All heavy atoms as a GROMACS GRO file, in nm:
protein
  514
    1CYS      N    1   7.465  -1.137  -2.412
    1CYS     CA    2   7.410  -1.217  -2.305
    1CYS      C    3   7.270  -1.163  -2.269
    1CYS      O    4   7.248  -1.048  -2.244
    1CYS     CB    5   7.501  -1.201  -2.179
    1CYS     SG    6   7.449  -1.303  -2.041
    2SER      N    7   7.168  -1.252  -2.275
    2SER     CA    8   7.033  -1.208  -2.252
    2SER      C    9   6.990  -1.224  -2.108
    2SER      O   10   6.876  -1.197  -2.072
    2SER     CB   11   6.935  -1.283  -2.342
    2SER     OG   12   6.935  -1.421  -2.311
    3GLY      N   13   7.070  -1.273  -2.023
    3GLY     CA   14   7.035  -1.290  -1.881
    3GLY      C   15   7.153  -1.345  -1.805
    3GLY      O   16   7.256  -1.380  -1.859
    4MET      N   17   7.140  -1.351  -1.677
    4MET     CA   18   7.246  -1.399  -1.592
    4MET      C   19   7.236  -1.552  -1.584
    4MET      O   20   7.127  -1.607  -1.555
    4MET     CB   21   7.227  -1.338  -1.453
    4MET     CG   22   7.331  -1.377  -1.353
    4MET     SD   23   7.300  -1.297  -1.201
    4MET     CE   24   7.459  -1.294  -1.132
    5ARG      N   25   7.343  -1.621  -1.610
    5ARG     CA   26   7.344  -1.770  -1.606
    5ARG      C   27   7.430  -1.814  -1.488
    5ARG      O   28   7.533  -1.764  -1.463
    5ARG     CB   29   7.397  -1.830  -1.732
    5ARG     CG   30   7.306  -1.805  -1.852
    5ARG     CD   31   7.357  -1.885  -1.972
    5ARG     NE   32   7.275  -1.860  -2.087
    5ARG     CZ   33   7.170  -1.935  -2.119
    5ARG    NH1   34   7.138  -2.041  -2.045
    5ARG    NH2   35   7.099  -1.911  -2.226
    6ILE      N   36   7.376  -1.917  -1.425
    6ILE     CA   37   7.450  -1.980  -1.315
    6ILE      C   38   7.471  -2.126  -1.353
    6ILE      O   39   7.375  -2.196  -1.366
    6ILE     CB   40   7.378  -1.968  -1.179
    6ILE    CG1   41   7.359  -1.821  -1.140
    6ILE    CG2   42   7.450  -2.041  -1.070
    6ILE    CD1   43   7.282  -1.797  -1.017
    7SER      N   44   7.592  -2.164  -1.362
    7SER     CA   45   7.630  -2.304  -1.395
    7SER      C   46   7.555  -2.357  -1.516
    7SER      O   47   7.511  -2.473  -1.520
    7SER     CB   48   7.597  -2.391  -1.272
    7SER     OG   49   7.669  -2.343  -1.162
    8GLY      N   50   7.541  -2.279  -1.621
    8GLY     CA   51   7.476  -2.327  -1.743
    8GLY      C   52   7.325  -2.347  -1.735
    8GLY      O   53   7.263  -2.403  -1.826
    9ARG      N   54   7.264  -2.302  -1.630
    9ARG     CA   55   7.117  -2.313  -1.618
    9ARG      C   56   7.047  -2.208  -1.702
    9ARG      O   57   7.112  -2.118  -1.759
    9ARG     CB   58   7.074  -2.298  -1.472
    9ARG     CG   59   7.129  -2.407  -1.382
    9ARG     CD   60   7.076  -2.389  -1.248
    9ARG     NE   61   7.145  -2.476  -1.154
    9ARG     CZ   62   7.121  -2.477  -1.023
    9ARG    NH1   63   7.036  -2.392  -0.971
    9ARG    NH2   64   7.183  -2.557  -0.944
   10THR      N   65   6.916  -2.212  -1.699
   10THR     CA   66   6.837  -2.109  -1.770
   10THR      C   67   6.855  -1.976  -1.703
   10THR      O   68   6.884  -1.969  -1.582
   10THR     CB   69   6.693  -2.150  -1.776
   10THR    OG1   70   6.643  -2.163  -1.643
   10THR    CG2   71   6.668  -2.278  -1.850
   11PRO      N   72   6.832  -1.865  -1.771
   11PRO     CA   73   6.852  -1.732  -1.713
   11PRO      C   74   6.761  -1.711  -1.593
   11PRO      O   75   6.647  -1.754  -1.591
   11PRO     CB   76   6.814  -1.635  -1.824
   11PRO     CG   77   6.819  -1.716  -1.948
   11PRO     CD   78   6.794  -1.857  -1.908
   12LEU      N   79   6.812  -1.639  -1.494
   12LEU     CA   80   6.733  -1.601  -1.378
   12LEU      C   81   6.636  -1.489  -1.412
   12LEU      O   82   6.528  -1.480  -1.357
   12LEU     CB   83   6.821  -1.560  -1.259
   12LEU     CG   84   6.912  -1.666  -1.200
   12LEU    CD1   85   7.000  -1.606  -1.094
   12LEU    CD2   86   6.824  -1.777  -1.138
   13PHE      N   87   6.679  -1.404  -1.501
   13PHE     CA   88   6.597  -1.291  -1.546
   13PHE      C   89   6.637  -1.254  -1.686
   13PHE      O   90   6.748  -1.286  -1.729
   13PHE     CB   91   6.608  -1.170  -1.451
   13PHE     CG   92   6.747  -1.121  -1.438
   13PHE    CD1   93   6.794  -1.024  -1.526
   13PHE    CD2   94   6.832  -1.165  -1.339
   13PHE    CE1   95   6.923  -0.974  -1.514
   13PHE    CE2   96   6.962  -1.117  -1.327
   13PHE     CZ   97   7.006  -1.024  -1.418
   14LYS      N   98   6.551  -1.186  -1.754
   14LYS     CA   99   6.585  -1.141  -1.889
   14LYS      C  100   6.603  -0.990  -1.882
   14LYS      O  101   6.527  -0.920  -1.825
   14LYS     CB  102   6.469  -1.172  -1.986
   14LYS     CG  103   6.458  -1.322  -2.015
   14LYS     CD  104   6.353  -1.345  -2.120
   14LYS     CE  105   6.348  -1.484  -2.162
   14LYS     NZ  106   6.254  -1.510  -2.268
   15LYS      N  107   6.704  -0.944  -1.954
   15LYS     CA  108   6.731  -0.803  -1.963
   15LYS      C  109   6.639  -0.737  -2.063
   15LYS      O  110   6.622  -0.616  -2.062
   15LYS     CB  111   6.875  -0.775  -2.002
   15LYS     CG  112   6.973  -0.810  -1.895
   15LYS     CD  113   7.115  -0.773  -1.937
   15LYS     CE  114   7.208  -0.807  -1.828
   15LYS     NZ  115   7.346  -0.774  -1.867
   16ASP      N  116   6.575  -0.813  -2.152
   16ASP     CA  117   6.491  -0.754  -2.256
   16ASP      C  118   6.350  -0.732  -2.215
   16ASP      O  119   6.266  -0.702  -2.297
   16ASP     CB  120   6.499  -0.840  -2.382
   16ASP     CG  121   6.449  -0.980  -2.362
   16ASP    OD1  122   6.425  -1.022  -2.246
   16ASP    OD2  123   6.431  -1.052  -2.460
   17VAL      N  124   6.318  -0.740  -2.089
   17VAL     CA  125   6.183  -0.708  -2.038
   17VAL      C  126   6.164  -0.562  -2.058
   17VAL      O  127   6.248  -0.479  -2.017
   17VAL     CB  128   6.162  -0.748  -1.890
   17VAL    CG1  129   6.028  -0.698  -1.837
   17VAL    CG2  130   6.175  -0.895  -1.875
   18GLY      N  131   6.055  -0.519  -2.122
   18GLY     CA  132   6.030  -0.377  -2.149
   18GLY      C  133   6.010  -0.295  -2.027
   18GLY      O  134   5.960  -0.342  -1.924
   19ASN      N  135   6.058  -0.172  -2.030
   19ASN     CA  136   6.039  -0.080  -1.918
   19ASN      C  137   5.893  -0.056  -1.890
   19ASN      O  138   5.855  -0.033  -1.779
   19ASN     CB  139   6.112   0.051  -1.942
   19ASN     CG  140   6.264   0.034  -1.931
   19ASN    OD1  141   6.308  -0.057  -1.865
   19ASN    ND2  142   6.334   0.122  -1.997
   20GLY      N  143   5.808  -0.062  -1.993
   20GLY     CA  144   5.667  -0.041  -1.973
   20GLY      C  145   5.603  -0.149  -1.889
   20GLY      O  146   5.516  -0.123  -1.806
   21SER      N  147   5.647  -0.273  -1.906
   21SER     CA  148   5.596  -0.384  -1.827
   21SER      C  149   5.637  -0.368  -1.678
   21SER      O  150   5.556  -0.388  -1.588
   21SER     CB  151   5.650  -0.517  -1.877
   21SER     OG  152   5.611  -0.542  -2.010
   22LEU      N  153   5.758  -0.330  -1.652
   22LEU     CA  154   5.806  -0.314  -1.518
   22LEU      C  155   5.733  -0.193  -1.454
   22LEU      O  156   5.696  -0.202  -1.332
   22LEU     CB  157   5.956  -0.289  -1.514
   22LEU     CG  158   6.040  -0.410  -1.555
   22LEU    CD1  159   6.190  -0.374  -1.558
   22LEU    CD2  160   6.018  -0.527  -1.466
   23LEU      N  161   5.714  -0.090  -1.526
   23LEU     CA  162   5.642   0.024  -1.474
   23LEU      C  163   5.499  -0.012  -1.438
   23LEU      O  164   5.449   0.025  -1.333
   23LEU     CB  165   5.642   0.141  -1.576
   23LEU     CG  166   5.571   0.265  -1.534
   23LEU    CD1  167   5.633   0.328  -1.409
   23LEU    CD2  168   5.566   0.368  -1.649
   24MET      N  169   5.435  -0.088  -1.524
   24MET     CA  170   5.294  -0.133  -1.500
   24MET      C  171   5.289  -0.214  -1.375
   24MET      O  172   5.198  -0.197  -1.290
   24MET     CB  173   5.238  -0.206  -1.617
   24MET     CG  174   5.094  -0.245  -1.600
   24MET     SD  175   4.988  -0.105  -1.585
   24MET     CE  176   4.961  -0.068  -1.755
   25ILE      N  177   5.378  -0.307  -1.357
   25ILE     CA  178   5.380  -0.392  -1.238
   25ILE      C  179   5.400  -0.309  -1.113
   25ILE      O  180   5.333  -0.328  -1.010
   25ILE     CB  181   5.489  -0.503  -1.246
   25ILE    CG1  182   5.448  -0.604  -1.357
   25ILE    CG2  183   5.511  -0.571  -1.116
   25ILE    CD1  184   5.557  -0.699  -1.394
   26ASN      N  185   5.491  -0.211  -1.116
   26ASN     CA  186   5.516  -0.123  -1.006
   26ASN      C  187   5.394  -0.037  -0.973
   26ASN      O  188   5.360  -0.019  -0.854
   26ASN     CB  189   5.636  -0.032  -1.032
   26ASN     CG  190   5.764  -0.109  -1.023
   26ASN    OD1  191   5.781  -0.200  -0.951
   26ASN    ND2  192   5.861  -0.068  -1.107
   27VAL      N  193   5.327   0.014  -1.072
   27VAL     CA  194   5.208   0.097  -1.050
   27VAL      C  195   5.096   0.014  -0.987
   27VAL      O  196   5.030   0.057  -0.892
   27VAL     CB  197   5.162   0.164  -1.181
   27VAL    CG1  198   5.022   0.228  -1.165
   27VAL    CG2  199   5.267   0.267  -1.225
   28VAL      N  200   5.076  -0.103  -1.039
   28VAL     CA  201   4.969  -0.193  -0.982
   28VAL      C  202   5.006  -0.227  -0.834
   28VAL      O  203   4.916  -0.222  -0.748
   28VAL     CB  204   4.952  -0.322  -1.066
   28VAL    CG1  205   4.871  -0.426  -0.994
   28VAL    CG2  206   4.895  -0.286  -1.202
   29GLY      N  207   5.129  -0.256  -0.809
   29GLY     CA  208   5.168  -0.286  -0.670
   29GLY      C  209   5.147  -0.168  -0.577
   29GLY      O  210   5.105  -0.181  -0.465
   30LEU      N  211   5.181  -0.045  -0.627
   30LEU     CA  212   5.159   0.074  -0.550
   30LEU      C  213   5.009   0.099  -0.522
   30LEU      O  214   4.973   0.128  -0.407
   30LEU     CB  215   5.222   0.195  -0.620
   30LEU     CG  216   5.208   0.327  -0.547
   30LEU    CD1  217   5.284   0.328  -0.416
   30LEU    CD2  218   5.257   0.441  -0.636
   31ILE      N  219   4.928   0.078  -0.621
   31ILE     CA  220   4.783   0.098  -0.603
   31ILE      C  221   4.727  -0.003  -0.503
   31ILE      O  222   4.647   0.035  -0.413
   31ILE     CB  223   4.710   0.089  -0.739
   31ILE    CG1  224   4.744   0.212  -0.824
   31ILE    CG2  225   4.558   0.077  -0.721
   31ILE    CD1  226   4.701   0.197  -0.970
   32LEU      N  227   4.770  -0.127  -0.512
   32LEU     CA  228   4.723  -0.227  -0.417
   32LEU      C  229   4.772  -0.199  -0.277
   32LEU      O  230   4.697  -0.218  -0.180
   32LEU     CB  231   4.767  -0.367  -0.465
   32LEU     CG  232   4.700  -0.423  -0.584
   32LEU    CD1  233   4.764  -0.556  -0.623
   32LEU    CD2  234   4.554  -0.438  -0.563
   33SER      N  235   4.888  -0.147  -0.261
   33SER     CA  236   4.942  -0.114  -0.130
   33SER      C  237   4.867   0.003  -0.070
   33SER      O  238   4.831   0.000   0.053
   33SER     CB  239   5.090  -0.074  -0.141
   33SER     OG  240   5.168  -0.185  -0.182
   34VAL      N  241   4.835   0.102  -0.147
   34VAL     CA  242   4.759   0.217  -0.100
   34VAL      C  243   4.617   0.172  -0.061
   34VAL      O  244   4.562   0.216   0.041
   34VAL     CB  245   4.758   0.331  -0.204
   34VAL    CG1  246   4.656   0.438  -0.168
   34VAL    CG2  247   4.895   0.391  -0.222
   35TYR      N  248   4.556   0.088  -0.140
   35TYR     CA  249   4.424   0.037  -0.107
   35TYR      C  250   4.424  -0.046   0.021
   35TYR      O  251   4.336  -0.034   0.105
   35TYR     CB  252   4.366  -0.045  -0.222
   35TYR     CG  253   4.226  -0.093  -0.194
   35TYR    CD1  254   4.120  -0.006  -0.189
   35TYR    CD2  255   4.198  -0.228  -0.169
   35TYR    CE1  256   3.991  -0.048  -0.161
   35TYR    CE2  257   4.070  -0.273  -0.142
   35TYR     CZ  258   3.968  -0.180  -0.138
   35TYR     OH  259   3.840  -0.224  -0.111
   36ALA      N  260   4.528  -0.127   0.038
   36ALA     CA  261   4.539  -0.209   0.163
   36ALA      C  262   4.553  -0.116   0.286
   36ALA      O  263   4.493  -0.138   0.387
   36ALA     CB  264   4.654  -0.302   0.155
   37TYR      N  265   4.633  -0.010   0.269
   37TYR     CA  266   4.646   0.085   0.378
   37TYR      C  267   4.514   0.157   0.406
   37TYR      O  268   4.475   0.173   0.520
   37TYR     CB  269   4.753   0.191   0.340
   37TYR     CG  270   4.768   0.300   0.442
   37TYR    CD1  271   4.838   0.270   0.563
   37TYR    CD2  272   4.721   0.428   0.423
   37TYR    CE1  273   4.852   0.373   0.659
   37TYR    CE2  274   4.732   0.528   0.518
   37TYR     CZ  275   4.799   0.500   0.635
   37TYR     OH  276   4.812   0.599   0.731
   38HIS      N  277   4.441   0.192   0.302
   38HIS     CA  278   4.309   0.260   0.317
   38HIS      C  279   4.213   0.169   0.391
   38HIS      O  280   4.140   0.211   0.482
   38HIS     CB  281   4.254   0.298   0.182
   38HIS     CG  282   4.109   0.332   0.182
   38HIS    ND1  283   4.068   0.452   0.234
   38HIS    CD2  284   4.000   0.266   0.140
   38HIS    CE1  285   3.934   0.457   0.222
   38HIS    NE2  286   3.889   0.347   0.168
   39VAL      N  287   4.206   0.039   0.355
   39VAL     CA  288   4.121  -0.055   0.419
   39VAL      C  289   4.157  -0.071   0.570
   39VAL      O  290   4.069  -0.068   0.655
   39VAL     CB  291   4.124  -0.193   0.350
   39VAL    CG1  292   4.051  -0.297   0.433
   39VAL    CG2  293   4.059  -0.178   0.212
   40ASN      N  294   4.288  -0.080   0.597
   40ASN     CA  295   4.335  -0.094   0.735
   40ASN      C  296   4.292   0.028   0.818
   40ASN      O  297   4.241   0.010   0.931
   40ASN     CB  298   4.484  -0.116   0.736
   40ASN     CG  299   4.534  -0.164   0.869
   40ASN    OD1  300   4.461  -0.185   0.960
   40ASN    ND2  301   4.663  -0.180   0.877
   41VAL      N  302   4.319   0.147   0.773
   41VAL     CA  303   4.287   0.269   0.843
   41VAL      C  304   4.134   0.282   0.860
   41VAL      O  305   4.085   0.317   0.969
   41VAL     CB  306   4.348   0.391   0.773
   41VAL    CG1  307   4.296   0.523   0.835
   41VAL    CG2  308   4.497   0.392   0.781
   42SER      N  309   4.061   0.258   0.756
   42SER     CA  310   3.913   0.271   0.761
   42SER      C  311   3.851   0.171   0.858
   42SER      O  312   3.761   0.205   0.933
   42SER     CB  313   3.850   0.252   0.622
   42SER     OG  314   3.897   0.352   0.535
   43LYS      N  315   3.904   0.048   0.858
   43LYS     CA  316   3.853  -0.057   0.950
   43LYS      C  317   3.882  -0.020   1.097
   43LYS      O  318   3.804  -0.049   1.186
   43LYS     CB  319   3.918  -0.190   0.913
   43LYS     CG  320   3.854  -0.309   0.972
   43LYS     CD  321   3.720  -0.339   0.907
   43LYS     CE  322   3.673  -0.473   0.956
   43LYS     NZ  323   3.537  -0.500   0.913
   44GLN      N  324   4.001   0.043   1.121
   44GLN     CA  325   4.028   0.082   1.259
   44GLN      C  326   3.942   0.198   1.303
   44GLN      O  327   3.896   0.202   1.417
   44GLN     CB  328   4.179   0.123   1.273
   44GLN     CG  329   4.271   0.006   1.262
   44GLN     CD  330   4.418   0.052   1.267
   44GLN    OE1  331   4.448   0.167   1.274
   44GLN    NE2  332   4.508  -0.046   1.259
   45ALA      N  333   3.911   0.291   1.215
   45ALA     CA  334   3.831   0.406   1.248
   45ALA      C  335   3.682   0.366   1.263
   45ALA      O  336   3.613   0.418   1.349
   45ALA     CB  337   3.844   0.515   1.144
   46GLU      N  338   3.637   0.273   1.182
   46GLU     CA  339   3.497   0.232   1.183
   46GLU      C  340   3.491   0.080   1.170
   46GLU      O  341   3.508   0.026   1.063
   46GLU     CB  342   3.423   0.296   1.066
   46GLU     CG  343   3.276   0.266   1.065
   46GLU     CD  344   3.207   0.327   0.943
   46GLU    OE1  345   3.260   0.423   0.884
   46GLU    OE2  346   3.104   0.277   0.909
   47PRO      N  347   3.472   0.007   1.282
   47PRO     CA  348   3.474  -0.139   1.278
   47PRO      C  349   3.373  -0.202   1.182
   47PRO      O  350   3.394  -0.312   1.132
   47PRO     CB  351   3.447  -0.178   1.421
   47PRO     CG  352   3.486  -0.062   1.502
   47PRO     CD  353   3.460   0.058   1.416
   48ASP      N  354   3.266  -0.133   1.149
   48ASP     CA  355   3.161  -0.185   1.057
   48ASP      C  356   3.195  -0.152   0.911
   48ASP      O  357   3.115  -0.184   0.824
   48ASP     CB  358   3.025  -0.129   1.092
   48ASP     CG  359   2.977  -0.174   1.228
   48ASP    OD1  360   3.017  -0.286   1.268
   48ASP    OD2  361   2.900  -0.104   1.289
   49TYR      N  362   3.307  -0.097   0.884
   49TYR     CA  363   3.353  -0.063   0.749
   49TYR      C  364   3.357  -0.189   0.664
   49TYR      O  365   3.408  -0.290   0.704
   49TYR     CB  366   3.485   0.007   0.746
   49TYR     CG  367   3.540   0.033   0.606
   49TYR    CD1  368   3.492   0.135   0.530
   49TYR    CD2  369   3.637  -0.049   0.554
   49TYR    CE1  370   3.541   0.159   0.401
   49TYR    CE2  371   3.689  -0.027   0.427
   49TYR     CZ  372   3.641   0.076   0.350
   49TYR     OH  373   3.686   0.097   0.228
   50ARG      N  374   3.297  -0.179   0.544
   50ARG     CA  375   3.296  -0.293   0.453
   50ARG      C  376   3.371  -0.256   0.327
   50ARG      O  377   3.330  -0.165   0.253
   50ARG     CB  378   3.154  -0.336   0.417
   50ARG     CG  379   3.152  -0.459   0.330
   50ARG     CD  380   3.018  -0.527   0.335
   50ARG     NE  381   3.035  -0.652   0.258
   50ARG     CZ  382   2.958  -0.690   0.160
   50ARG    NH1  383   2.855  -0.614   0.126
   50ARG    NH2  384   2.979  -0.803   0.099
   51ALA      N  385   3.481  -0.324   0.304
   51ALA     CA  386   3.562  -0.290   0.187
   51ALA      C  387   3.500  -0.342   0.061
   51ALA      O  388   3.418  -0.437   0.065
   51ALA     CB  389   3.705  -0.356   0.202
   52PHE      N  390   3.538  -0.288  -0.051
   52PHE     CA  391   3.488  -0.328  -0.182
   52PHE      C  392   3.513  -0.474  -0.211
   52PHE      O  393   3.436  -0.543  -0.278
   52PHE     CB  394   3.550  -0.237  -0.293
   52PHE     CG  395   3.509  -0.275  -0.429
   52PHE    CD1  396   3.379  -0.248  -0.473
   52PHE    CD2  397   3.598  -0.336  -0.514
   52PHE    CE1  398   3.341  -0.280  -0.603
   52PHE    CE2  399   3.561  -0.368  -0.641
   52PHE     CZ  400   3.431  -0.340  -0.688
   53CYS      N  401   3.627  -0.522  -0.160
   53CYS     CA  402   3.664  -0.663  -0.188
   53CYS      C  403   3.609  -0.765  -0.091
   53CYS      O  404   3.639  -0.884  -0.099
   53CYS     CB  405   3.817  -0.674  -0.197
   53CYS     SG  406   3.900  -0.612  -0.051
   54ASP      N  407   3.526  -0.719   0.005
   54ASP     CA  408   3.460  -0.813   0.098
   54ASP      C  409   3.338  -0.874   0.025
   54ASP      O  410   3.237  -0.809   0.010
   54ASP     CB  411   3.415  -0.740   0.223
   54ASP     CG  412   3.529  -0.704   0.316
   54ASP    OD1  413   3.636  -0.759   0.296
   54ASP    OD2  414   3.510  -0.622   0.407
   55LEU      N  415   3.352  -0.995  -0.018
   55LEU     CA  416   3.240  -1.061  -0.094
   55LEU      C  417   3.140  -1.128   0.000
   55LEU      O  418   3.025  -1.129  -0.036
   55LEU     CB  419   3.303  -1.160  -0.189
   55LEU     CG  420   3.402  -1.109  -0.289
   55LEU    CD1  421   3.461  -1.218  -0.375
   55LEU    CD2  422   3.342  -0.998  -0.378
   56SER      N  423   3.184  -1.182   0.108
   56SER     CA  424   3.097  -1.248   0.204
   56SER      C  425   3.174  -1.256   0.338
   56SER      O  426   3.291  -1.225   0.343
   56SER     CB  427   3.055  -1.389   0.155
   56SER     OG  428   3.168  -1.474   0.161
   57PRO      N  429   3.105  -1.297   0.443
   57PRO     CA  430   3.177  -1.311   0.572
   57PRO      C  431   3.292  -1.410   0.565
   57PRO      O  432   3.394  -1.396   0.638
   57PRO     CB  433   3.070  -1.361   0.667
   57PRO     CG  434   2.941  -1.313   0.610
   57PRO     CD  435   2.962  -1.320   0.465
   58THR      N  436   3.286  -1.512   0.476
   58THR     CA  437   3.394  -1.609   0.468
   58THR      C  438   3.499  -1.565   0.369
   58THR      O  439   3.614  -1.613   0.373
   58THR     CB  440   3.338  -1.746   0.429
   58THR    OG1  441   3.266  -1.734   0.310
   58THR    CG2  442   3.254  -1.804   0.540
   59MET      N  443   3.464  -1.477   0.279
   59MET     CA  444   3.564  -1.423   0.178
   59MET      C  445   3.575  -1.277   0.201
   59MET      O  446   3.516  -1.195   0.132
   59MET     CB  447   3.512  -1.453   0.035
   59MET     CG  448   3.509  -1.599   0.003
   59MET     SD  449   3.461  -1.630  -0.167
   59MET     CE  450   3.592  -1.556  -0.258
   60SER      N  451   3.659  -1.239   0.296
   60SER     CA  452   3.674  -1.101   0.342
   60SER      C  453   3.821  -1.058   0.327
   60SER      O  454   3.907  -1.106   0.405
   60SER     CB  455   3.626  -1.085   0.486
   60SER     OG  456   3.659  -0.962   0.534
   61CYS      N  457   3.844  -0.967   0.235
   61CYS     CA  458   3.983  -0.916   0.224
   61CYS      C  459   4.020  -0.822   0.335
   61CYS      O  460   4.134  -0.816   0.377
   61CYS     CB  461   4.007  -0.852   0.089
   61CYS     SG  462   3.921  -0.695   0.070
   62SER      N  463   3.921  -0.754   0.393
   62SER     CA  464   3.952  -0.664   0.502
   62SER      C  465   3.995  -0.741   0.629
   62SER      O  466   4.076  -0.691   0.705
   62SER     CB  467   3.833  -0.570   0.535
   62SER     OG  468   3.719  -0.642   0.574
   63ARG      N  469   3.943  -0.861   0.641
   63ARG     CA  470   3.986  -0.944   0.754
   63ARG      C  471   4.133  -0.983   0.738
   63ARG      O  472   4.212  -0.980   0.833
   63ARG     CB  473   3.900  -1.069   0.764
   63ARG     CG  474   3.941  -1.162   0.881
   63ARG     CD  475   3.860  -1.284   0.884
   63ARG     NE  476   3.728  -1.252   0.927
   63ARG     CZ  477   3.623  -1.338   0.932
   63ARG    NH1  478   3.646  -1.460   0.888
   63ARG    NH2  479   3.508  -1.300   0.979
   64VAL      N  480   4.172  -1.012   0.614
   64VAL     CA  481   4.310  -1.049   0.586
   64VAL      C  482   4.402  -0.927   0.602
   64VAL      O  483   4.507  -0.934   0.659
   64VAL     CB  484   4.324  -1.107   0.444
   64VAL    CG1  485   4.469  -1.125   0.407
   64VAL    CG2  486   4.247  -1.240   0.439
   65LEU      N  487   4.357  -0.813   0.548
   65LEU     CA  488   4.441  -0.692   0.546
   65LEU      C  489   4.455  -0.634   0.683
   65LEU      O  490   4.552  -0.558   0.706
   65LEU     CB  491   4.380  -0.588   0.450
   65LEU     CG  492   4.381  -0.626   0.302
   65LEU    CD1  493   4.307  -0.523   0.220
   65LEU    CD2  494   4.522  -0.647   0.252
   66THR      N  495   4.367  -0.660   0.777
   66THR     CA  496   4.381  -0.604   0.913
   66THR      C  497   4.428  -0.707   1.012
   66THR      O  498   4.435  -0.677   1.128
   66THR     CB  499   4.245  -0.548   0.961
   66THR    OG1  500   4.147  -0.650   0.957
   66THR    CG2  501   4.199  -0.430   0.874
   67SER      N  502   4.463  -0.826   0.969
   67SER     CA  503   4.511  -0.927   1.064
   67SER      C  504   4.652  -0.894   1.102
   67SER      O  505   4.729  -0.841   1.025
   67SER     CB  506   4.505  -1.065   1.003
   67SER     OG  507   4.591  -1.077   0.893
   68PRO      N  508   4.694  -0.934   1.224
   68PRO     CA  509   4.830  -0.904   1.267
   68PRO      C  510   4.934  -0.991   1.199
   68PRO      O  511   4.917  -1.090   1.140
   68PRO     CB  512   4.828  -0.932   1.418
   68PRO     CG  513   4.705  -1.009   1.442
   68PRO     CD  514   4.616  -0.995   1.325
   0.00000   0.00000   0.00000
């Protein structure tokens, strides 16, 4: 069996996904989470802080990352 089937549908997931792929996805998610935390803390400490991903006033990731 290459995946879990429900009522003869296509598999929900494949068991043959390499551990390297899952590890890479987890590492990227962890890095993005740490960067989001860094932006949030830096923006609170210094309101004029400009994150690397702030491209313009209308395209601001720090605005999104610090929104409630």
